[in-house]
N, C-alpha and C positions, 0 to 999 in steps of 0.2 A: 500553510504549507510546512509540511515535515512532519506531521504530529500523527500522521495514520499508524502508523507502528504501535505506539503507546496508547492510543486511543483504543485501540483493537485488543491490545493488550490487559487493560482494564475490562472490557467487555468480557474477553477469553477467561479470565480469572473469575467472573462472576457467573459465568454460563460454561463450565468445562465440559457439559455435556454434547455440544454443539459446534459445528465449526466455525470459527470466525474469521471471515476475510479480510485483508487489509489491503488495499491497492494503492500504491503509492508511485509517483514519477519518479525518474532520475534525477533530476534535481531537486527535487523536495526531498527525497531522502539523504541527499548530500547534507541539508542543511542540518538533518538530525540523525547521523551517524551513530553517536552515542544512543539512541533510543534503541538501536539493535542489542546492544550491550544489556541496555535493560531489559528487553524482551527475552532475550537467551537466559540471563540469570536468572528472571522468574519463573521459567519454565512453564509457560501455560500448556495445558494438556493438548489444546487442539486450534492451532492457529496457524492460518496460511497467510503469509507476507509475501505479496505480489509486486515486483517491479517492473514498470514499464519502461525500458530502457532505448532511448532515442537517440541519445547523446546531444539533445538540445532542450533549451528552457522555451518555454511558451512555445509548444509545438501547434504548427497551424498558423500563427499570429506570426511573429518575428523570428521564431527558429534561431534564437540566438545559441551559438555553438556554447554546450556545455561546458563550465571550467575544469579544467583539468584532463579532457578527453583523449590525451596522448599520454602514455599509453591509455586505452579504454579502461573503464573499471570494469571490474568483475565482482557485481554484487553478491552472488550465490557464493562465491568463494570468501567472502567478506563474512558472508553468513555463517558457513561452516567455520571461520575462525573464532568467531564470537561465541558459538556454541548452539546454532540452531541444529535442530536434531536430523534433517535432512536438508537439501539444497539441489536445485534443478534450475538449468538454463535451457530454454526453448527458443528457438529461432523462426517458428512458423507457429501459426494461429491453431493449426489442425493437430500439430504436436502436441501441444497444451491441452487442445480438447480431448485427444486421446488418454491424456495423463490424469485428466478432472476426477472421472469415477473413482479412480485410487485415492486421489488426494483427500475428496469428499466423503470416503467412508474409513479411511484409517486415522483414529486419531494421533497426531504428531504435531509438532512443532517444523515448519517448513518454508523454506524461502523459495520461491517461484522467481525466476527471473525471465522476462520475455525480453527478447531483443529484436527490435523494430525499426523499420526505416521512418524516419521524421517524414510529417506530410509537408506538402508545398507551404511556401511561406506566403502569407496574405499581406503583410504590414512591409512596407519600405519606403524609401524617400519618393516614390511617386504614389504610392497605395497608402494614406493615413488612417491609422488607428481608428473605429468607430467608438463612440461613448458605450461604457459597459456601465449600466446602472449596477447600484450595490444591492439588488435583489438575492445574490448568492450569499451575501455576509448576513441578510435579514433572515434567508430559509435556515440558515445553519444556526443562528441563535434561535429562533423559534423552534427548531428541531430537539434544542438538548431539554428541555422540560418533557417532552412528547417520548424521547429516548429513556430518561429518568424514571419517568412513570411506568414504562413498560417493563423496565428492568426491576425494578422496587417489586412490581406485582408478581412478575415471576419468581423472583426470590421468595416473596412471601410466601406464595402458593408452594413451593419446593420446601419450604421450613413446615409448613402443614402437612405435607407428606403424599 
């Protein structure tokens, strides 16, 4: 949790010719706010950092209120303060969908904050959490060499011209 922006930054610096999109949760981003400063300092040519802001942790499970929710965090404003070129706040999916064509065709460093309502809580005192296997971590670990190979292949092809 919390590393999406810096991972996207590395890919964006390696591939400045295509839009790179990082999708973060609000609680996840709070763990790595310094990453936004790193991103802004590096000035990637075309990176879109999306934060889904629903003011809870573990959405749809326990829906724990995110620390420091009052007053609410304004991630787009923070992005502007750190040096992101553009920042947007949307309160509906349709507004975000309308803006996507422009975001995906104009190279820029942008923060997109989508404010949404949290899902209904599924876990509580009377509803215990189901077992979650470690498949997610295995998939992430196995994806690293695949991603590395793909990036190196693209990099070598671009060097050859």
